[in-house]
DOKOL-183438 format. One record per residue (C-alpha): y, z, x; residue number from 1; residue in three letters. Coordinates in steps of 0.5 Angstrom, whole numbers, plus 2048, in hexadecimal, padded with zeros to 3 digits. Layout:
BEGIN
<node north="Y" up="Z" east="X" pos="NUM" code="ALA"/>
...
This chain:
BEGIN
<node north="805" up="832" east="7C4" pos="1" code="MET"/>
<node north="807" up="838" east="7C8" pos="2" code="SER"/>
<node north="805" up="835" east="7CF" pos="3" code="THR"/>
<node north="80A" up="82F" east="7CD" pos="4" code="LEU"/>
<node north="80F" up="834" east="7CB" pos="5" code="ALA"/>
<node north="80E" up="837" east="7D2" pos="6" code="GLU"/>
<node north="80F" up="831" east="7D6" pos="7" code="ARG"/>
<node north="815" up="82F" east="7D2" pos="8" code="ILE"/>
<node north="818" up="835" east="7D3" pos="9" code="ALA"/>
<node north="817" up="835" east="7DB" pos="10" code="SER"/>
<node north="81C" up="834" east="7DF" pos="11" code="PRO"/>
<node north="81C" up="82D" east="7E3" pos="12" code="LEU"/>
<node north="81B" up="82C" east="7EA" pos="13" code="HIS"/>
<node north="821" up="829" east="7EE" pos="14" code="ASP"/>
<node north="820" up="822" east="7F0" pos="15" code="GLU"/>
<node north="81E" up="823" east="7F7" pos="16" code="ILE"/>
<node north="819" up="828" east="7F5" pos="17" code="THR"/>
<node north="816" up="824" east="7F0" pos="18" code="ALA"/>
<node north="816" up="81E" east="7F5" pos="19" code="ALA"/>
<node north="812" up="822" east="7FA" pos="20" code="GLN"/>
<node north="80D" up="824" east="7F5" pos="21" code="GLN"/>
<node north="806" up="821" east="7F4" pos="22" code="ARG"/>
<node north="803" up="81E" east="7EE" pos="23" code="CYS"/>
<node north="7FD" up="81A" east="7EB" pos="24" code="TYR"/>
<node north="7FD" up="813" east="7EB" pos="25" code="VAL"/>
<node north="7F8" up="80E" east="7E8" pos="26" code="THR"/>
<node north="7F7" up="807" east="7EA" pos="27" code="TYR"/>
<node north="7F3" up="803" east="7E6" pos="28" code="ARG"/>
<node north="7EF" up="7FD" east="7E9" pos="29" code="LEU"/>
<node north="7EF" up="7F8" east="7E4" pos="30" code="ALA"/>
<node north="7EC" up="7F2" east="7E8" pos="31" code="SER"/>
<node north="7E5" up="7F7" east="7E9" pos="32" code="LEU"/>
<node north="7E2" up="7F4" east="7E2" pos="33" code="ALA"/>
<node north="7DB" up="7F6" east="7E4" pos="34" code="HIS"/>
<node north="7DD" up="7FD" east="7E4" pos="35" code="ILE"/>
<node north="7DE" up="801" east="7DD" pos="36" code="PRO"/>
<node north="7E6" up="801" east="7DB" pos="37" code="LEU"/>
<node north="7E5" up="809" east="7DB" pos="38" code="SER"/>
<node north="7E3" up="809" east="7E2" pos="39" code="SER"/>
<node north="7E7" up="804" east="7E5" pos="40" code="ARG"/>
<node north="7ED" up="808" east="7E8" pos="41" code="GLY"/>
<node north="7EF" up="80C" east="7EE" pos="42" code="ILE"/>
<node north="7F2" up="812" east="7ED" pos="43" code="THR"/>
<node north="7F7" up="815" east="7F3" pos="44" code="LEU"/>
<node north="7FB" up="81B" east="7F4" pos="45" code="LEU"/>
<node north="801" up="819" east="7F7" pos="46" code="GLU"/>
<node north="809" up="81A" east="7F8" pos="47" code="SER"/>
<node north="80E" up="816" east="7F5" pos="48" code="ARG"/>
<node north="813" up="816" east="7FB" pos="49" code="SER"/>
<node north="813" up="811" east="800" pos="50" code="VAL"/>
<node north="812" up="816" east="805" pos="51" code="ILE"/>
<node north="80F" up="81D" east="804" pos="52" code="SER"/>
<node north="811" up="824" east="806" pos="53" code="ALA"/>
<node north="80D" up="823" east="80C" pos="54" code="ALA"/>
<node north="811" up="81D" east="80E" pos="55" code="GLY"/>
<node north="80B" up="818" east="80D" pos="56" code="THR"/>
<node north="80B" up="812" east="809" pos="57" code="THR"/>
<node north="803" up="813" east="808" pos="58" code="GLY"/>
<node north="804" up="817" east="801" pos="59" code="MET"/>
<node north="805" up="811" east="7FD" pos="60" code="ARG"/>
<node north="801" up="80B" east="7FB" pos="61" code="THR"/>
<node north="805" up="805" east="7FE" pos="62" code="TRP"/>
<node north="805" up="7FE" east="7FB" pos="63" code="GLU"/>
<node north="802" up="7FB" east="801" pos="64" code="ALA"/>
<node north="7FC" up="7FF" east="7FF" pos="65" code="ALA"/>
<node north="7FB" up="7FD" east="7F8" pos="66" code="LEU"/>
<node north="7FC" up="7F6" east="7FA" pos="67" code="HIS"/>
<node north="7F7" up="7F6" east="800" pos="68" code="LEU"/>
<node north="7F2" up="7FA" east="7FB" pos="69" code="GLY"/>
<node north="7F3" up="7F4" east="7F6" pos="70" code="ARG"/>
<node north="7F1" up="7EF" east="7FB" pos="71" code="TYR"/>
<node north="7EB" up="7F3" east="7FD" pos="72" code="LEU"/>
<node north="7E9" up="7F4" east="7F5" pos="73" code="CYS"/>
<node north="7E9" up="7EC" east="7F5" pos="74" code="GLU"/>
<node north="7E5" up="7EB" east="7FC" pos="75" code="ASN"/>
<node north="7E0" up="7F1" east="7FB" pos="76" code="PRO"/>
<node north="7DC" up="7EE" east="800" pos="77" code="SER"/>
<node north="7E1" up="7F0" east="806" pos="78" code="LEU"/>
<node north="7DF" up="7F7" east="805" pos="79" code="VAL"/>
<node north="7D8" up="7F8" east="801" pos="80" code="GLN"/>
<node north="7D3" up="7FB" east="806" pos="81" code="GLY"/>
<node north="7D8" up="7FB" east="80B" pos="82" code="LYS"/>
<node north="7DA" up="801" east="810" pos="83" code="ARG"/>
<node north="7E2" up="802" east="80E" pos="84" code="VAL"/>
<node north="7E7" up="805" east="812" pos="85" code="LEU"/>
<node north="7EE" up="806" east="80F" pos="86" code="GLU"/>
<node north="7F4" up="807" east="813" pos="87" code="LEU"/>
<node north="7FA" up="80B" east="811" pos="88" code="GLY"/>
<node north="7F7" up="80C" east="80A" pos="89" code="ALA"/>
<node north="7FC" up="810" east="807" pos="90" code="GLY"/>
<node north="7F9" up="812" east="800" pos="91" code="THR"/>
<node north="7F3" up="80F" east="802" pos="92" code="GLY"/>
<node north="7F3" up="80A" east="7FC" pos="93" code="TYR"/>
<node north="7F0" up="804" east="800" pos="94" code="VAL"/>
<node north="7EA" up="808" east="803" pos="95" code="SER"/>
<node north="7E9" up="80B" east="7FC" pos="96" code="ILE"/>
<node north="7E9" up="804" east="7F9" pos="97" code="LEU"/>
<node north="7E4" up="802" east="7FE" pos="98" code="CYS"/>
<node north="7DF" up="808" east="7FE" pos="99" code="ALA"/>
<node north="7DF" up="809" east="7F6" pos="100" code="ARG"/>
<node north="7E0" up="802" east="7F3" pos="101" code="HIS"/>
<node north="7DE" up="7FD" east="7F9" pos="102" code="LEU"/>
<node north="7D8" up="7FF" east="7FC" pos="103" code="GLY"/>
<node north="7DA" up="801" east="803" pos="104" code="ALA"/>
<node north="7D4" up="804" east="807" pos="105" code="ALA"/>
<node north="7D9" up="809" east="80A" pos="106" code="ASN"/>
<node north="7E1" up="80A" east="80A" pos="107" code="CYS"/>
<node north="7E5" up="80E" east="810" pos="108" code="LEU"/>
<node north="7EB" up="80F" east="80C" pos="109" code="VAL"/>
<node north="7F0" up="810" east="812" pos="110" code="SER"/>
<node north="7F7" up="813" east="813" pos="111" code="ASP"/>
<node north="7FB" up="815" east="819" pos="112" code="GLY"/>
<node north="7FF" up="81B" east="815" pos="113" code="SER"/>
<node north="7FB" up="821" east="814" pos="114" code="ASP"/>
<node north="7FE" up="823" east="80D" pos="115" code="ASP"/>
<node north="7FC" up="81C" east="80B" pos="116" code="VAL"/>
<node north="7F5" up="81D" east="80D" pos="117" code="VAL"/>
<node north="7F5" up="824" east="80B" pos="118" code="ASN"/>
<node north="7F7" up="822" east="804" pos="119" code="ALA"/>
<node north="7F1" up="81D" east="804" pos="120" code="MET"/>
<node north="7EC" up="821" east="801" pos="121" code="PRO"/>
<node north="7F0" up="822" east="7FA" pos="122" code="ASP"/>
<node north="7F0" up="81A" east="7F9" pos="123" code="ASN"/>
<node north="7E8" up="81A" east="7FB" pos="124" code="LEU"/>
<node north="7E7" up="81F" east="7F6" pos="125" code="PHE"/>
<node north="7EB" up="81C" east="7F0" pos="126" code="LEU"/>
<node north="7E7" up="816" east="7F1" pos="127" code="ASN"/>
<node north="7E0" up="819" east="7F1" pos="128" code="ASP"/>
<node north="7DF" up="818" east="7F9" pos="129" code="LEU"/>
<node north="7E0" up="81F" east="7FB" pos="130" code="GLN"/>
<node north="7D8" up="820" east="7FD" pos="131" code="HIS"/>
<node north="7D7" up="818" east="7FF" pos="132" code="SER"/>
<node north="7D4" up="817" east="806" pos="133" code="GLN"/>
<node north="7D8" up="810" east="805" pos="134" code="THR"/>
<node north="7DF" up="812" east="806" pos="135" code="ILE"/>
<node north="7E2" up="817" east="80B" pos="136" code="SER"/>
<node north="7E9" up="818" east="80D" pos="137" code="PRO"/>
<node north="7EB" up="817" east="815" pos="138" code="LEU"/>
<node north="7F1" up="819" east="819" pos="139" code="ASP"/>
<node north="7F3" up="813" east="81D" pos="140" code="LEU"/>
<node north="7F9" up="812" east="821" pos="141" code="LYS"/>
<node north="7FB" up="80B" east="823" pos="142" code="TRP"/>
<node north="7FC" up="80A" east="82A" pos="143" code="GLY"/>
<node north="7F8" up="810" east="82D" pos="144" code="HIS"/>
<node north="7F1" up="80E" east="830" pos="145" code="ALA"/>
<node north="7EB" up="80E" east="82B" pos="146" code="LEU"/>
<node north="7E6" up="810" east="830" pos="147" code="VAL"/>
<node north="7E8" up="816" east="835" pos="148" code="GLY"/>
<node north="7E5" up="81B" east="83A" pos="149" code="THR"/>
<node north="7E1" up="81F" east="834" pos="150" code="GLU"/>
<node north="7DE" up="819" east="830" pos="151" code="GLU"/>
<node north="7DA" up="814" east="834" pos="152" code="ALA"/>
<node north="7DA" up="80F" east="82D" pos="153" code="GLU"/>
<node north="7E0" up="80F" east="828" pos="154" code="TRP"/>
<node north="7DD" up="811" east="821" pos="155" code="ASN"/>
<node north="7D7" up="813" east="824" pos="156" code="GLY"/>
<node north="7D5" up="80C" east="825" pos="157" code="GLY"/>
<node north="7D5" up="80A" east="81E" pos="158" code="ARG"/>
<node north="7D8" up="803" east="81E" pos="159" code="PRO"/>
<node north="7DD" up="800" east="819" pos="160" code="VAL"/>
<node north="7DD" up="7F9" east="816" pos="161" code="ASP"/>
<node north="7E4" up="7F9" east="813" pos="162" code="ILE"/>
<node north="7EB" up="7FC" east="814" pos="163" code="VAL"/>
<node north="7F0" up="7FD" east="80E" pos="164" code="LEU"/>
<node north="7F7" up="7FE" east="80E" pos="165" code="GLY"/>
<node north="7FD" up="7FE" east="809" pos="166" code="ALA"/>
<node north="804" up="7FF" east="80B" pos="167" code="ASP"/>
<node north="803" up="801" east="812" pos="168" code="LEU"/>
<node north="809" up="7FD" east="815" pos="169" code="THR"/>
<node north="80F" up="800" east="811" pos="170" code="TYR"/>
<node north="812" up="803" east="818" pos="171" code="ASP"/>
<node north="812" up="7FE" east="81D" pos="172" code="LYS"/>
<node north="811" up="803" east="822" pos="173" code="ARG"/>
<node north="80A" up="805" east="820" pos="174" code="LEU"/>
<node north="808" up="7FE" east="821" pos="175" code="ILE"/>
<node north="806" up="7FE" east="828" pos="176" code="PRO"/>
<node north="802" up="805" east="827" pos="177" code="ALA"/>
<node north="7FE" up="802" east="821" pos="178" code="LEU"/>
<node north="7FD" up="7FB" east="825" pos="179" code="LEU"/>
<node north="7FA" up="7FF" east="82B" pos="180" code="SER"/>
<node north="7F5" up="803" east="826" pos="181" code="THR"/>
<node north="7F3" up="7FD" east="822" pos="182" code="LEU"/>
<node north="7F2" up="7F9" east="828" pos="183" code="GLY"/>
<node north="7EE" up="7FE" east="82B" pos="184" code="GLU"/>
<node north="7EA" up="7FF" east="825" pos="185" code="LEU"/>
<node north="7E9" up="7F7" east="824" pos="186" code="LEU"/>
<node north="7E6" up="7F7" east="82C" pos="187" code="SER"/>
<node north="7E2" up="7FD" east="82B" pos="188" code="MET"/>
<node north="7DE" up="7FA" east="825" pos="189" code="PHE"/>
<node north="7DD" up="7F2" east="826" pos="190" code="PRO"/>
<node north="7DD" up="7EE" east="81F" pos="191" code="GLY"/>
<node north="7E2" up="7F3" east="81C" pos="192" code="CYS"/>
<node north="7E8" up="7F1" east="818" pos="193" code="ARG"/>
<node north="7EE" up="7F4" east="816" pos="194" code="ALA"/>
<node north="7F2" up="7F3" east="80F" pos="195" code="LEU"/>
<node north="7F9" up="7F5" east="810" pos="196" code="ILE"/>
<node north="7FE" up="7F5" east="80A" pos="197" code="ALA"/>
<node north="805" up="7F4" east="80C" pos="198" code="VAL"/>
<node north="80B" up="7F5" east="807" pos="199" code="THR"/>
<node north="811" up="7F0" east="809" pos="200" code="GLU"/>
<node north="816" up="7F5" east="808" pos="201" code="ARG"/>
<node north="81A" up="7F1" east="80D" pos="202" code="SER"/>
<node north="81A" up="7EA" east="810" pos="203" code="ARG"/>
<node north="817" up="7ED" east="817" pos="204" code="GLU"/>
<node north="812" up="7F1" east="814" pos="205" code="ALA"/>
<node north="80C" up="7EC" east="815" pos="206" code="CYS"/>
<node north="80F" up="7E9" east="81B" pos="207" code="LYS"/>
<node north="80F" up="7F0" east="81E" pos="208" code="ASP"/>
<node north="808" up="7F1" east="81C" pos="209" code="PHE"/>
<node north="806" up="7EA" east="81F" pos="210" code="GLU"/>
<node north="809" up="7EB" east="825" pos="211" code="GLN"/>
<node north="805" up="7F1" east="826" pos="212" code="ALA"/>
<node north="7FF" up="7EE" east="825" pos="213" code="CYS"/>
<node north="800" up="7E8" east="82A" pos="214" code="ASP"/>
<node north="802" up="7ED" east="82F" pos="215" code="LYS"/>
<node north="7FC" up="7F1" east="82E" pos="216" code="GLY"/>
<node north="7F8" up="7EB" east="82E" pos="217" code="ARG"/>
<node north="7F5" up="7EB" east="827" pos="218" code="LEU"/>
<node north="7F4" up="7E5" east="822" pos="219" code="ASN"/>
<node north="7F8" up="7E5" east="81C" pos="220" code="TYR"/>
<node north="7F8" up="7E1" east="815" pos="221" code="GLN"/>
<node north="7FC" up="7E2" east="80F" pos="222" code="ARG"/>
<node north="7F7" up="7E2" east="809" pos="223" code="LEU"/>
<node north="7FA" up="7DE" east="803" pos="224" code="PRO"/>
<node north="7FB" up="7E4" east="7FE" pos="225" code="PHE"/>
<node north="801" up="7E5" east="7FA" pos="226" code="PRO"/>
<node north="803" up="7EB" east="7F5" pos="227" code="ALA"/>
<node north="802" up="7E8" east="7EE" pos="228" code="PRO"/>
<node north="809" up="7E9" east="7EA" pos="229" code="PRO"/>
<node north="80A" up="7EF" east="7E7" pos="230" code="ARG"/>
<node north="809" up="7ED" east="7E0" pos="231" code="ARG"/>
<node north="802" up="7EA" east="7E1" pos="232" code="GLU"/>
<node north="800" up="7F0" east="7E5" pos="233" code="GLN"/>
<node north="7FA" up="7F4" east="7E1" pos="234" code="VAL"/>
<node north="7F9" up="7FA" east="7E6" pos="235" code="GLY"/>
<node north="7FB" up="7FD" east="7EB" pos="236" code="PRO"/>
<node north="802" up="7FB" east="7EA" pos="237" code="PHE"/>
<node north="807" up="7FA" east="7EF" pos="238" code="TYR"/>
<node north="80D" up="7F7" east="7F1" pos="239" code="SER"/>
<node north="80D" up="7EF" east="7F3" pos="240" code="ASP"/>
<node north="814" up="7EF" east="7F5" pos="241" code="LYS"/>
<node north="813" up="7F0" east="7FD" pos="242" code="ILE"/>
<node north="80D" up="7EC" east="800" pos="243" code="PRO"/>
<node north="807" up="7EF" east="803" pos="244" code="ILE"/>
<node north="803" up="7EB" east="808" pos="245" code="GLN"/>
<node north="7FC" up="7ED" east="809" pos="246" code="ILE"/>
<node north="7FA" up="7EB" east="810" pos="247" code="TYR"/>
<node north="7F3" up="7EA" east="813" pos="248" code="GLU"/>
<node north="7F2" up="7EC" east="81A" pos="249" code="VAL"/>
<node north="7ED" up="7EB" east="81F" pos="250" code="ARG"/>
<node north="7EC" up="7EC" east="827" pos="251" code="GLN"/>
<node north="7EE" up="7E6" east="82B" pos="252" code="ARG"/>
<node north="7E8" up="7E3" east="82F" pos="253" code="GLY"/>
<node north="7E8" up="7E2" east="836" pos="254" code="PRO"/>
<node north="7EC" up="7DC" east="839" pos="255" code="PRO"/>
<node north="7E7" up="7D6" east="838" pos="256" code="HIS"/>
<node north="7E5" up="7D3" east="83F" pos="257" code="ARG"/>
<node north="7E3" up="7CC" east="840" pos="258" code="SER"/>
């Protein structure tokens, strides 16, 4: 009672300060029926604000990540036993899901923001992955060459089977750099595929992404997987007002010669 009274008597933060603070959020994964209910979740420390004080959007989990995660939960063979690389991972929701619940062999949780990468160990700890050899944070900035003069092979020559990304196209100015890195990865690892969740915030959002794929000579297809109506969701819960498209992207083969 004394603790409660102390909290009630404490002055409230102003709205701007409160929005920048991080809080604990647990996402329940209802579709993973083979896992005990008490363990069927992912807990993250994330920001309530759209843009954090550091100027990044990566301190919160976006609907596209929840949607892509739901798709993977319903198609676990896509990552089971596979080596996963997540681009623009933010809070790490998708990678943590793959490493903790979907049986991925290895997960590289990458982001181009130093603040996001430095905060990642907190979320690994919250999900009992702090000592895991299966998952590790990685600083990866789009548009920069993956292999430089100091490294003969990217990631020590360890291959990647599947690339994942969610809500990476919110700023169309970032799409060319994203596709440059994505194209380099798919070229570096033949047979690798990418699953990219794109939120249709505007009519041009998907069109811009598709045009960039064409320009980068990458094949793509939309996977039929609409978000369930909000009233039918059983966890995780996210808005069904804005459509989210999931693209499968692969490297385009060489032109056919007769």
